[in-house]
N, CA and C atoms as a LAMMPS dump frame, in Angstrom:
ITEM: TIMESTEP
0
ITEM: NUMBER OF ATOMS
330
ITEM: BOX BOUNDS ff ff ff
-5.0000000000000000e+02 5.0000000000000000e+02
-5.0000000000000000e+02 5.0000000000000000e+02
-5.0000000000000000e+02 5.0000000000000000e+02
ITEM: ATOMS id mol type element x y z
1 1 1 N 43.839 -476.419 4.625
2 1 2 C 44.564 -475.249 4.151
3 1 3 C 44.944 -474.415 5.365
4 2 1 N 46.166 -473.941 5.329
5 2 2 C 46.696 -473.171 6.457
6 2 3 C 47.559 -472.048 5.901
7 3 1 N 47.466 -470.873 6.519
8 3 2 C 48.334 -469.752 6.136
9 3 3 C 49.267 -469.477 7.292
10 4 1 N 50.56 -469.502 6.982
11 4 2 C 51.58 -469.247 7.993
12 4 3 C 52.275 -467.93 7.703
13 5 1 N 52.62 -467.254 8.776
14 5 2 C 53.377 -466.009 8.691
15 5 3 C 54.846 -466.337 8.894
16 6 1 N 55.683 -465.878 7.966
17 6 2 C 57.125 -466.064 8.089
18 6 3 C 57.781 -464.686 8.126
19 7 1 N 58.449 -464.388 9.215
20 7 2 C 59.145 -463.106 9.31
21 7 3 C 60.501 -463.262 8.635
22 8 1 N 60.666 -462.554 7.546
23 8 2 C 61.93 -462.581 6.806
24 8 3 C 62.924 -461.65 7.497
25 9 1 N 62.45 -460.456 7.848
26 9 2 C 63.242 -459.477 8.58
27 9 3 C 62.268 -458.717 9.474
28 10 1 N 62.497 -458.693 10.763
29 10 2 C 61.564 -458.121 11.736
30 10 3 C 61.079 -456.725 11.346
31 11 1 N 61.961 -455.902 10.823
32 11 2 C 61.594 -454.524 10.504
33 11 3 C 61.118 -454.342 9.058
34 12 1 N 61.645 -455.155 8.13
35 12 2 C 61.462 -454.832 6.715
36 12 3 C 60.632 -455.797 5.872
37 13 1 N 60.418 -457.04 6.277
38 13 2 C 59.757 -457.97 5.358
39 13 3 C 59.082 -459.136 6.069
40 14 1 N 57.857 -459.428 5.639
41 14 2 C 57.107 -460.582 6.116
42 14 3 C 56.534 -461.313 4.906
43 15 1 N 56.48 -462.635 4.99
44 15 2 C 55.901 -463.466 3.937
45 15 3 C 54.75 -464.266 4.541
46 16 1 N 53.653 -464.347 3.813
47 16 2 C 52.546 -465.206 4.19
48 16 3 C 52.493 -466.344 3.179
49 17 1 N 52.424 -467.56 3.691
50 17 2 C 52.465 -468.746 2.852
51 17 3 C 51.206 -469.57 3.093
52 18 1 N 50.517 -469.925 2.016
53 18 2 C 49.368 -470.825 2.098
54 18 3 C 49.865 -472.234 1.819
55 19 1 N 49.568 -473.143 2.746
56 19 2 C 50.034 -474.524 2.629
57 19 3 C 48.847 -475.478 2.553
58 20 1 N 48.969 -476.449 1.681
59 20 2 C 48.008 -477.543 1.597
60 20 3 C 48.801 -478.832 1.724
61 21 1 N 48.618 -479.532 2.812
62 21 2 C 49.375 -480.756 3.113
63 21 3 C 50.883 -480.5 3.051
64 22 1 N 51.29 -479.34 3.563
65 22 2 C 52.709 -479.008 3.611
66 22 3 C 53.274 -478.428 2.329
67 23 1 N 52.495 -478.366 1.275
68 23 2 C 52.952 -477.85 -0.015
69 23 3 C 52.498 -476.407 -0.186
70 24 1 N 53.428 -475.525 -0.583
71 24 2 C 53.095 -474.118 -0.802
72 24 3 C 52.206 -473.996 -2.039
73 25 1 N 51.005 -473.431 -1.833
74 25 2 C 50.074 -473.243 -2.941
75 25 3 C 49.728 -471.764 -3.142
76 26 1 N 50.247 -470.914 -2.272
77 26 2 C 50.035 -469.484 -2.398
78 26 3 C 51.009 -468.732 -1.518
79 27 1 N 51.224 -467.45 -1.863
80 27 2 C 52.145 -466.641 -1.064
81 27 3 C 51.897 -465.166 -1.339
82 28 1 N 52.355 -464.358 -0.401
83 28 2 C 52.348 -462.904 -0.564
84 28 3 C 53.433 -462.339 0.343
85 29 1 N 54.209 -461.429 -0.186
86 29 2 C 55.234 -460.73 0.584
87 29 3 C 54.75 -459.316 0.863
88 30 1 N 55.156 -458.788 2.011
89 30 2 C 54.945 -457.38 2.299
90 30 3 C 56.264 -456.81 2.808
91 31 1 N 56.68 -455.722 2.161
92 31 2 C 57.916 -455.031 2.519
93 31 3 C 57.54 -453.703 3.166
94 32 1 N 58.266 -453.34 4.202
95 32 2 C 58.016 -452.098 4.919
96 32 3 C 59.122 -451.117 4.566
97 33 1 N 58.714 -449.964 4.047
98 33 2 C 59.66 -448.997 3.507
99 33 3 C 59.556 -447.704 4.312
100 34 1 N 60.716 -447.224 4.718
101 34 2 C 60.817 -446.026 5.544
102 34 3 C 61.465 -444.918 4.723
103 35 1 N 60.993 -443.681 4.938
104 35 2 C 61.615 -442.532 4.287
105 35 3 C 61.433 -441.296 5.163
106 36 1 N 61.947 -440.181 4.71
107 36 2 C 61.904 -438.955 5.495
108 36 3 C 60.594 -438.168 5.342
109 37 1 N 59.708 -438.606 4.454
110 37 2 C 58.462 -437.873 4.235
111 37 3 C 57.412 -438.139 5.314
112 38 1 N 57.482 -439.319 5.92
113 38 2 C 56.508 -439.712 6.943
114 38 3 C 57.244 -440.387 8.085
115 39 1 N 56.691 -440.262 9.272
116 39 2 C 57.341 -440.969 10.383
117 39 3 C 56.957 -442.452 10.354
118 40 1 N 55.797 -442.774 9.765
119 40 2 C 55.379 -444.167 9.637
120 40 3 C 55.892 -444.737 8.308
121 41 1 N 56.071 -446.046 8.246
122 41 2 C 56.468 -446.664 6.971
123 41 3 C 55.258 -446.829 6.054
124 42 1 N 55.525 -447.174 4.814
125 42 2 C 54.458 -447.656 3.946
126 42 3 C 54.776 -449.095 3.584
127 43 1 N 53.768 -449.799 3.103
128 43 2 C 53.912 -451.223 2.786
129 43 3 C 53.882 -451.424 1.282
130 44 1 N 54.726 -452.321 0.81
131 44 2 C 54.736 -452.722 -0.592
132 44 3 C 54.305 -454.18 -0.657
133 45 1 N 53.17 -454.422 -1.275
134 45 2 C 52.656 -455.767 -1.488
135 45 3 C 53.333 -456.328 -2.727
136 46 1 N 53.924 -457.507 -2.611
137 46 2 C 54.743 -458.033 -3.702
138 46 3 C 54.574 -459.542 -3.81
139 47 1 N 54.694 -460.052 -5.022
140 47 2 C 54.747 -461.488 -5.311
141 47 3 C 53.541 -462.239 -4.746
142 48 1 N 52.349 -461.695 -4.99
143 48 2 C 51.132 -462.413 -4.615
144 48 3 C 50.915 -463.487 -5.672
145 49 1 N 50.819 -464.725 -5.217
146 49 2 C 50.673 -465.851 -6.15
147 49 3 C 49.786 -466.918 -5.525
148 50 1 N 48.883 -467.46 -6.334
149 50 2 C 48.078 -468.61 -5.937
150 50 3 C 48.166 -469.627 -7.067
151 51 1 N 48.496 -470.862 -6.716
152 51 2 C 48.559 -471.959 -7.678
153 51 3 C 47.242 -472.023 -8.452
154 52 1 N 47.334 -472.283 -9.746
155 52 2 C 46.165 -472.269 -10.623
156 52 3 C 45.008 -473.131 -10.099
157 53 1 N 45.299 -474.275 -9.525
158 53 2 C 44.252 -475.181 -9.024
159 53 3 C 43.514 -474.607 -7.817
160 54 1 N 44.083 -473.598 -7.167
161 54 2 C 43.509 -473.042 -5.944
162 54 3 C 42.886 -471.665 -6.155
163 55 1 N 42.871 -471.205 -7.383
164 55 2 C 42.334 -469.869 -7.668
165 55 3 C 40.81 -469.86 -7.624
166 56 1 N 40.254 -468.674 -7.458
167 56 2 C 38.805 -468.455 -7.413
168 56 3 C 38.15 -469.104 -6.193
169 57 1 N 38.922 -469.31 -5.129
170 57 2 C 38.389 -469.932 -3.917
171 57 3 C 38.594 -469.052 -2.683
172 58 1 N 39.042 -467.811 -2.895
173 58 2 C 39.208 -466.883 -1.781
174 58 3 C 40.588 -466.882 -1.144
175 59 1 N 41.484 -467.718 -1.633
176 59 2 C 42.811 -467.802 -1.033
177 59 3 C 43.624 -466.528 -1.26
178 60 1 N 43.577 -465.988 -2.463
179 60 2 C 44.289 -464.738 -2.745
180 60 3 C 43.801 -463.616 -1.86
181 61 1 N 42.49 -463.52 -1.708
182 61 2 C 41.906 -462.499 -0.836
183 61 3 C 42.387 -462.687 0.602
184 62 1 N 42.403 -463.916 1.064
185 62 2 C 42.838 -464.193 2.432
186 62 3 C 44.3 -463.791 2.641
187 63 1 N 45.142 -464.09 1.656
188 63 2 C 46.55 -463.705 1.752
189 63 3 C 46.693 -462.181 1.799
190 64 1 N 46.008 -461.481 0.91
191 64 2 C 46.113 -460.014 0.866
192 64 3 C 45.533 -459.406 2.137
193 65 1 N 44.472 -459.965 2.668
194 65 2 C 43.923 -459.452 3.928
195 65 3 C 44.907 -459.63 5.082
196 66 1 N 45.674 -460.714 5.071
197 66 2 C 46.721 -460.899 6.089
198 66 3 C 47.786 -459.809 5.944
199 67 1 N 48.147 -459.496 4.7
200 67 2 C 49.126 -458.431 4.447
201 67 3 C 48.588 -457.098 4.958
202 68 1 N 47.328 -456.8 4.671
203 68 2 C 46.727 -455.543 5.124
204 68 3 C 46.76 -455.459 6.649
205 69 1 N 46.395 -456.537 7.298
206 69 2 C 46.411 -456.564 8.765
207 69 3 C 47.826 -456.333 9.301
208 70 1 N 48.815 -456.979 8.679
209 70 2 C 50.207 -456.812 9.1
210 70 3 C 50.657 -455.362 8.906
211 71 1 N 50.27 -454.752 7.789
212 71 2 C 50.627 -453.354 7.531
213 71 3 C 49.988 -452.43 8.569
214 72 1 N 48.755 -452.716 8.938
215 72 2 C 48.102 -451.912 9.982
216 72 3 C 48.82 -452.08 11.308
217 73 1 N 49.223 -453.3 11.624
218 73 2 C 49.954 -453.557 12.877
219 73 3 C 51.274 -452.811 12.918
220 74 1 N 51.909 -452.621 11.757
221 74 2 C 53.18 -451.893 11.671
222 74 3 C 52.957 -450.389 11.535
223 75 1 N 51.686 -449.971 11.614
224 75 2 C 51.31 -448.551 11.553
225 75 3 C 51.637 -447.905 10.207
226 76 1 N 51.573 -448.686 9.134
227 76 2 C 51.811 -448.14 7.793
228 76 3 C 50.702 -447.162 7.426
229 77 1 N 51.044 -446.152 6.65
230 77 2 C 50.046 -445.173 6.244
231 77 3 C 49.441 -445.496 4.886
232 78 1 N 50.042 -446.447 4.146
233 78 2 C 49.47 -446.868 2.867
234 78 3 C 50.091 -448.206 2.47
235 79 1 N 49.424 -448.863 1.535
236 79 2 C 49.957 -450.076 0.901
237 79 3 C 49.954 -449.833 -0.598
238 80 1 N 51.043 -450.182 -1.224
239 80 2 C 51.148 -450.102 -2.68
240 80 3 C 51.271 -451.518 -3.222
241 81 1 N 50.508 -451.806 -4.26
242 81 2 C 50.627 -453.076 -4.971
243 81 3 C 50.819 -452.794 -6.451
244 82 1 N 51.601 -453.601 -7.114
245 82 2 C 51.873 -453.431 -8.545
246 82 3 C 51.228 -454.549 -9.345
247 83 1 N 50.883 -454.241 -10.573
248 83 2 C 50.37 -455.248 -11.487
249 83 3 C 50.605 -454.759 -12.911
250 84 1 N 50.958 -455.676 -13.78
251 84 2 C 51.17 -455.296 -15.178
252 84 3 C 49.869 -454.768 -15.792
253 85 1 N 49.993 -453.866 -16.746
254 85 2 C 48.831 -453.255 -17.388
255 85 3 C 47.89 -454.285 -18.003
256 86 1 N 48.414 -455.379 -18.479
257 86 2 C 47.618 -456.372 -19.203
258 86 3 C 46.806 -457.299 -18.298
259 87 1 N 46.917 -457.186 -16.992
260 87 2 C 46.291 -458.127 -16.061
261 87 3 C 44.968 -457.594 -15.507
262 88 1 N 43.983 -457.411 -16.375
263 88 2 C 42.694 -456.836 -15.972
264 88 3 C 42.027 -457.618 -14.845
265 89 1 N 42.098 -458.944 -14.883
266 89 2 C 41.445 -459.733 -13.836
267 89 3 C 42.111 -459.492 -12.475
268 90 1 N 43.421 -459.293 -12.482
269 90 2 C 44.14 -458.995 -11.24
270 90 3 C 43.74 -457.612 -10.731
271 91 1 N 43.597 -456.664 -11.641
272 91 2 C 43.197 -455.31 -11.247
273 91 3 C 41.812 -455.341 -10.593
274 92 1 N 40.893 -456.087 -11.184
275 92 2 C 39.542 -456.202 -10.612
276 92 3 C 39.594 -456.851 -9.229
277 93 1 N 40.451 -457.862 -9.08
278 93 2 C 40.634 -458.527 -7.788
279 93 3 C 41.054 -457.517 -6.72
280 94 1 N 42.084 -456.71 -7.015
281 94 2 C 42.557 -455.722 -6.042
282 94 3 C 41.488 -454.66 -5.75
283 95 1 N 40.77 -454.23 -6.773
284 95 2 C 39.727 -453.228 -6.564
285 95 3 C 38.607 -453.772 -5.683
286 96 1 N 38.252 -455.045 -5.824
287 96 2 C 37.226 -455.662 -4.962
288 96 3 C 37.636 -455.633 -3.491
289 97 1 N 38.937 -455.771 -3.248
290 97 2 C 39.443 -455.777 -1.874
291 97 3 C 39.482 -454.363 -1.295
292 98 1 N 39.504 -453.345 -2.158
293 98 2 C 39.511 -451.973 -1.67
294 98 3 C 40.652 -451.113 -2.189
295 99 1 N 41.548 -451.695 -2.971
296 99 2 C 42.63 -450.902 -3.575
297 99 3 C 42.037 -450.034 -4.684
298 100 1 N 42.673 -448.911 -4.945
299 100 2 C 42.255 -448.082 -6.064
300 100 3 C 43.416 -447.892 -7.033
301 101 1 N 43.068 -447.738 -8.288
302 101 2 C 44.072 -447.473 -9.313
303 101 3 C 44.511 -446.026 -9.104
304 102 1 N 45.7 -445.841 -8.555
305 102 2 C 46.103 -444.555 -8.022
306 102 3 C 47.163 -443.835 -8.839
307 103 1 N 48.021 -444.574 -9.502
308 103 2 C 49.121 -443.891 -10.178
309 103 3 C 49.741 -444.724 -11.269
310 104 1 N 50.93 -444.34 -11.629
311 104 2 C 51.658 -444.999 -12.701
312 104 3 C 53.003 -445.461 -12.148
313 105 1 N 53.425 -446.615 -12.552
314 105 2 C 54.73 -447.127 -12.151
315 105 3 C 55.716 -446.932 -13.302
316 106 1 N 56.88 -446.439 -12.996
317 106 2 C 57.945 -446.305 -13.981
318 106 3 C 59.046 -447.276 -13.614
319 107 1 N 59.713 -447.812 -14.62
320 107 2 C 60.667 -448.876 -14.351
321 107 3 C 61.772 -448.869 -15.392
322 108 1 N 62.952 -449.303 -14.949
323 108 2 C 64.077 -449.588 -15.844
324 108 3 C 64.503 -451.02 -15.56
325 109 1 N 64.518 -451.852 -16.57
326 109 2 C 65.022 -453.219 -16.39
327 109 3 C 66.542 -453.172 -16.401
328 110 1 N 67.15 -453.838 -15.445
329 110 2 C 68.608 -453.833 -15.33
330 110 3 C 69.194 -455.182 -15.725
C-alpha cells in the first residue's frame, strides 16, 4: 500500500491517493481557500473515500492525517470537513482524529 500526493493546483488543491498494486483504493482532496478575513487560507477536506474492502484498517486515518499535514504546511488556520447528518460512523471517525462538530452546513442543490 502506498499513498501518493498529487498536486492538482499548486495554490488551491492537492489530492492524496492510496494505491494497492497500482489500483486506487482510497483518496482525499484538500482545497485551499483564501478570503479577506484572514491572511492565511483555510483548508476544505473533500471526497474522502476508502474502498469497502480496505476500511477499518487505518487507511482513512492515514489519508486525513496527510491532509492535515499538508494544511499545516500551507499555514492554514483551520480545516473544514463535511459529512451528511446520517453518517454517524463517519462523524465518530472524524472526532477520533480530532475534528469537532462545530457548525451547520447550508446548501442549495443546483
